[in-house]
Structures are given as structure tokens and as C-alpha cells.
N, C-alpha and C positions, 0 to 999 in steps of 0.2 A: 701615484694615484691618490686622489683625495680620500680621506676616511669617510666611511658610510655615515650619512646624516639621517638619523632615525626620524627627525621632524620633517624633512623635506624630500628625501630621495624616494623614487618610486619603489613600491613593494608589490611585485606582480605575482609572486608565488611563494609557497613555503620553501621550495628548493632554493630560491634566491636568498631567503633568510638564512638558511643553513650555510650557504656560501659566505655571506657577509659575517656571520657569527664567528667563524674560524679566524678571520683576520683581526677580530677585536682582541684576541688573547695573545697576539704577537708581542705587544708592548704593554707593560702594566699601566703606563701613563695614559695610553689610548683607552684601555679598558675602564679605568677609573673615571676618565673624562666622559666616556659614553654613559656610564652608570649614573653619573651626576645629572647629565642631560635628561635621561629617561625619568629620573625621579622628579625633575622640575616640570615636566610636561603636564598640561591640563588633563583632567579626567574625562571630559566630554568630547563628543563629535569624533572626527577623524583623528584628532590629536590624542584622544583617549584610546582609540584603537591602536595607534602607533605606540603609545605608552605600554600597552599590554604586550605587544610584539617585542618591544625593547626589553621588558622584564624577562620574557622567555629567553632572549638572546644572552642575558647575563645570569641565566639559571636561577632566577627568583620565581620559581614555578607557582607558588601560592599567590603572589601578587599578580603574576601573569594571568592565572585562571580567573581571578576576581575582576581584573580590568577588562578582560576579553568577553566576559559573560554577556554584556549587553549587545554584542555584535555578532549574534548567531547567524544573521543573514549574510555576513561576509565570509566567504569560504576559506580564505587564508586565515582569518581570525579564528574561525571555528576549528580548523585543523590544528592550529597552534594551541588553542585552548585544550583540545583533546589530547595533544601530546603532553601538555603540562599536567593534565589529570592522570595520565599514565605514570609520569614521574612521581606524582603524589600518591600513587597506588589507589586511586579512586576509579577503579576499572569499569564499574557499571555506568558511570556518567560518561566516561570516555567512549565506551562501546556505543552508546546511543548516538553520539555525534558522528563517529566513524561510520556507523551503519547508514545514517542519513546521507552522508557524503558519498558512500558507495552506491546508493541508489541513484544519486545525481550524476556520478561519474563511474558507471559500471565497468568501463574499460581501463580505468586508472588503477595500477596495482597498489599504490601507496595507501589510499583510503581503505581498500579492502584488506590490505595487510594489517593496518591498525585495528580494523574491526575484528578480524579473526584473532589477533594477538590479545586484544582486550577481552574477547569472549572467553579465551582459554584461561586468562588470569582471573576473570570474574568467577568462572566455574570452579577453579582451584581454591578460591578464597571463600566459597560458600560455607557458612558455619554448619556443622553437623554432618558433613559429607564423609569425614574420616578417610578410610582407605579407598572409598569409592570415588573420591574427588578426581583422582588421576584417570580412572576409567571413564568417568563422565566427561572430563575435559577431552580425552581422546575421541570419544564418540561424537561430541558436537563439532570438533575440529575436522574429523574425517568427513562428516556429512557436509560441512560448509565447503571443504576443498573439492568434494565431488560435484558440488553445485556451481563452483567457480568457472568462469569462462576459460577456454583453452589457453588464450594468451597470458593468463595470470601465472600459470604453472612454471614457465621457464624464467620468470622475473625473479629478482633477488628476494622479494617478499614471498613468492610462491615456493621457492626452494628452501628458504628459511623455515616456513611453516610446515613444509614436508618433513624437514629434519626434526622440527618440534613434535610432530605427530609420532615419529619413530621413537623419539626420546620418551614420550608419554607411554608408549607401548613397551618400553623396556629394551629397545633395540639401540644400544649405545653406538655400535659401529655404524649402523645405518643413519643414525642421527648426525654423527660427526661427518659422514659423507655428504649429507644434505647441507649442513652448515658450510662445508668446504665449497660446495657448488655455489651456494649463495654468495660466499665471499668472492668467488671469481667474477660474479656479475657486479657486485657492489662491495669493494673492500672496506667501505666506511660504514656499513650497516651495523649500528651499535648493538642492538638487541641480539643480532645474530652472533656477533663477536663475544658478547657476554655469555650466551648459552654455550657457545663453542668452548670458551675458556673454562667455564664452570664444569661442563661435562668431561672435558679432557683431563682436568685436574682430578676429578673424582675417579676417573678410569685409570689413573696412574700414568697418564701421558703428559708428563711435566713439560716436555719440550714444545708440544703442540699448545698447551695452555700458556706457556711463556710467550710464544709468538703472538697469540691472540691478545694477551694482556698488554704486550709491548705496543701492538698496533693501536689498541684502545688508549694507551697512555699518550699517543701522539695525536689523538683526535681531541681538539679543544672545544669546550672546556672538559677537563679530565675529572671524572668521578673519583672521589677520595677512596671509595671501596676498591676501585681498580688499582690505585696506587698501593693500597694496603695488601691486596692479594699478590700483586707483582712483587712487592717487597718481601713477602713471605717466601715466594718462589726463589727469589734471588738468594735469600739466606740459606735455603735448602741446598742450593747449588754452590754455596761458598762464595757468592759474589756480595760480600758484606758492604762494600762501599756503594754499590748500586742500590742495595737495600736502604742504606742511610739516606741516599738522595731521595728515594721514594717517600720515606717517612718524614724527612725534612720538608718536602713539598706539602704534605698533609698538614704539618704543624704550622707552616707559613700561611696556608690558606684558611685553616681552622684552628686557631690558637687554643680553643677550649676542648679540643679533641683529646681526651685523656688517654684513650687507647693508642692514638698516634704518638703521643709523648712517651708512653711506656715502650712501645716497639722501637722508637728512635733510640732510647737509652740502651736497649738490649743490642741493637745493631751497632751502635758506636762502641759498646764494650767489646763486641766480637772483633772489631778492627784493631784492637790494641793487643800488644804482646803479653801484657801483664794485667791481671785483675785479681781482686780479692775474692776468693771462692766463698769464704764465709759471708761476706757482704752480699754476694750474688744470691746465696741461699736465703738470706733474710729478705732480700728484695723480692725473690720469687714467692716466698711464703706470704709476704705482705700483699703482693699483687693478687694472690689467690683469695685472701681474706677480703680485700677491697672489692673484688668482683662478685662477692656473694650477694644474690638477689635479696631485696628487702622482704619479698614474699616468703622467704625461708623462715621468718620469725613471726611469732604470735603478736599481733597488734590489734588494737581496737579498730573498728570500722572507720571512725573519724580520722584517726592518725593515718591509717592506710590510704584513705581517699585523699587526704591533704598531700601526702608525699607523692602520690601518683600525679596529682594536678601540678605539683611543682617539678615534675619530671625527674624525681629522685627514684632511681631504679635499683641501685646497688649501695653497699656500705660505703664505697668510694665516693659516690655522689653525696651521701649523707655527711661524711666526715668533712667535706669541703664547706659545709654550711656552718654558720655561727648560731648561737642561741637567739640572738636578736633577729636574724634573717628568718628563722622558723617562726618566731612568735609574731612577726609582723604579717604573716600570712593569715588570711581570713579563716576562722574556725579552728585555728591551731593554737591550743592553750597550754597551760602549765601541765595538765594531766598527760597530754600527748607528748610534751617535751620530756617528762619524766620517763615515759615508756621508751622513748628513743635513747635517752642517756643510759638506761639500764642495759639495753641491747649493746650499745657501744662499749660500755664498761666490761661486759662479759667477754669482749674481744680485745680488751686492753687498749681501746681507742676512746676518743672523745671528739666532740664537735669542735671545728676550727683547728684541728690538729695539723701541724706541719709534717711533711713527709719524713724528715730526719728523725723527728720525735717518734713517729710511728714505727720506723725501722728499729729504733732502740727498744720500743715496746715489744716487738717481736723477739729481740735479743734477750729481754728480761723474761720471756715466756708468757707475757700478758696476753698475747693475741693467739688464742686457740691452740695451746700446746697439744701435741699428740700424746694421748694417754693410752694405757693398756699394756699388755704383755709385750716387752720389747722384742721377744723372740718370735712373736707371731708376725709373719710377713705382711699381714693386712694392716698392721700398725706402722709400717715403714713409710717414710715420706715419698711422694712420687718423684722427687728429684733423683732418687737412687736408680730409677729406670734409665736415666741418661737418654731421654727421648730426643728426637729431632725437634726443632723449634715449632714446626707446624703441629705435630702431635701433642707436644707439651702444652701449647697454648689452648688447645681444645679442651684438655682435661682441666686446665686452670679455669677456663670460662664456665665449666660445669660446677665450679666451686670445690673441686676435689683437693684435699690436702694429703690424704693417705692412699695407699694402694687399695685398702678396703673400701674407700669411697669411690674408687674407680670401677671396681668389679661389680658394683650394684647396677651398672648401666649395661645395656645390650648393644649389639652391633648396630642395630637400626637407630638407636638414640645417638650414637657417636657419629654415624654417617649423615645424620640430619644436621649436624653442626657445620657452620660455615668453614670452608677451607680444609675440611677433613674428608679425605678420600680413601680409596681402597689401600693405597700404599701406606698411609698413616695407620690404618686399622691393622694391617698385617704386622707392621712394626710393633705396635702396642701389644697385640696378642702374642707375638713372639717373645717379647720381653717378659710378659706376665707368665707365659708357659715355663720359662727358664727357672722361675722361682715357685712353680707349682700352683699358680693362680689362673683363673679364667674369668672371662666376662660373663655377665648374666645370660643364661640360655646356652652356654657352651659346655656346661658340665656333662 
């Protein structure tokens, strides 16, 4: 069969785009050829519309949204743009498009499903809602489902959103049942599989989560977050070689993904029979330091704003920059540079530092050595807990170096972290209890 020609072949529906997109990823050469073709297309007229649809097919959602914006009267273009907006987490804009398409096609489940899904996400993202956001999202979803036509409810979209409503109401078992029913109707429904995997993982149902993530990993294109979560599950199950394959795929597709590289190194180390425990300890400690958010430090407003605009979020992001790179950025001057250098010096780090040098800095005690009474269990390093990979990475991502820094966090704070569920929480609490420590609020 001849490959899909984005410039000439008919595009009759969004479903047809979905079908053609999967075939693009079967061979890297075909994918790269298709992407080059899309980039070369003109921006105006029907060719411009096709260019936007092509950008969506290669998962360039920002470019797709911009290219499709002028074609709001074309239903396929509008639906594809709304789908791109969902991927960009611009839920309010997506909701407006899906709602219009629902009015035009009231008996079609896909536009209504997109509308209600975006409505939930928009409500959850409302600033200032706090703990009321979940209740508000449940209320608007329940009202919308009650108003939906009867044929909508047994569809994959209807069953998925029924599960979502139960999840919002705190009924995890009912939610998973809804997601399972939706999967029976449409095994490729991505958002349903994502929610199913996420909720199952947090509920301690690792096998259910693994099955859902593995299904997602076979749906092309694969989201790197899916591969990351799947890799962590594989590691927890002792399937280190499978974990390596997941992280390697992330690194191949996203060479600048620092987290992917860190996880890949850890997984490779786990597949070897011998490793340097002291070096592993230094690497773990360095990783914790590099993940420390910039917001943890006192900075001038100018320096903080410049770093945010440069997408520098952690000390690891900062260390990779050189002095010249920072100084070439608008409004970033010598004063801001000096602030940054003082922060890094306090951690035994410097701008443009190579990883090997940073590891040695940890060895010399330059990078935030643990201080205080060595007999106080709060001053012991978290490595002494011997946590599973998933639990250990969560406390690392919180920037914790010692047990004292762990116990200032509550159960809710930990459960809000990615990939951290009830199983990891119970493991952590059990380890802390053994040495007489407790999480915040458990005293």
C-alpha cells in the first residue's frame, strides 16, 4: 500500500487521520520523510489546512494549533485543533470548539466526549478553587452527563466519562470499572487508558496499571511520560532490561531529557552484577541536589524572571549553562550572574560543570553535606531507608537529602507527586516507623 500523501490524499474525517497516523511511525524513514513534507507545505488555502493536520499527525501540537486556527469552518480542522489544544493543556479554548461541534453533531459521541473532558480539566485548572476544584468538576460533569442523549452513555466516551465522574467522587473501584467498560468498547482510547493506568497505580494495582501502560506504549506515537511510568513499573517488578528499553526510547526521541538519561543510567546499573556502592551513593546525592528547584533560593526579581523565561527550573538546569549563555540573555547582567554563582558555590557546584566533576564535588563534601548530630535519625541520609525505586525517586524529586527533610511532608503532599501511590506511601511510612519517625500529621 502506498504511504499516505498529506498533500493530495482525501481526508474525510478525524478518524481517518487517526488511522493514517499510526502507520507513519512504523518506519523512521517514512516518519522523517512525512515530517519534511509537512514542513515544506504552503501556509494558505487547503494546503495550509493540510499542513496543520500534518503537524498534528507528527505530534507538533503547537504548530498544528496555529496552522489550523484560520480553518474554524472546517469540522475536521476544528476537531483536530481542539485535540491539539487539549495536548497543550489549553482546556478553555478546546472546550469552546468541542462545544460548538457537539451542537452541530449532537448524536456523535466524540465531540461531546471532548467537550465534557475539556470541561472537567478546565474546572480542575481554575485558579483559587483549592480543594473545591474536584467537587466543582464532579458537579459540572454529572450535570452534563445527565443532559447527554441516551446513545452517548454506552459509547467509549460515555463510559470513560462515567468512570471519570466516579474518580472525582473518590470511588476508585467504580472508576476503574468504568474505564474497563470503556476499554472494551474502544481499546485505543488514550485518555481512558491514561486515567486507568494512573488510578490503578495509585491504588496499588500494579498489574492493572502495567497492562494499561503497555497498551499505551503500543499506540503510536508514544508519549514519553507513558514510557517513563512503564519503565518505573518494570523496575519495581525486577524487569530491568525492559525498563532500560523504555528509558532508551525516551533518550532516543528526546536527547535533552535529563530525567530520561538519569533513569536510563539507574536501570542499566541494575542489570549488572557489580556496581560501586559508594559511587551510587554519590550519584544519588548529586541527583537530589541537581533536582532542587531554583525557587528554593533567595533571588532578585530580575534574576528569577530571567531564569524562568530561559526555562531554568532546577539547579541541574542551571549547572548546564555557561556564564556566556546567561549573559547573552536580555536583562541578565553581572549582578544576577553573581547571585547565581553564589548559590552554586554554596552547593559545591559551578556553571558549565561536567558531571564527573560534580560527582567528585559531592565526594569532597562540597555539595550540601549533611550536618548535625549524627545520632539523630533525622540527620541520616534517605539512602539508608533502602526504598524501592519509585518511592526513592519521589522523595528525591522533593529535594530531600535527609530523613528530617522527608518527614516535614504529609501523606497528601507525597500522594500528589507523579508515580507515587498508596503502595509507595505504605512502604515509606513502614521504613520511617522502624526508626521512630513519622510523616507530618502522623504523630
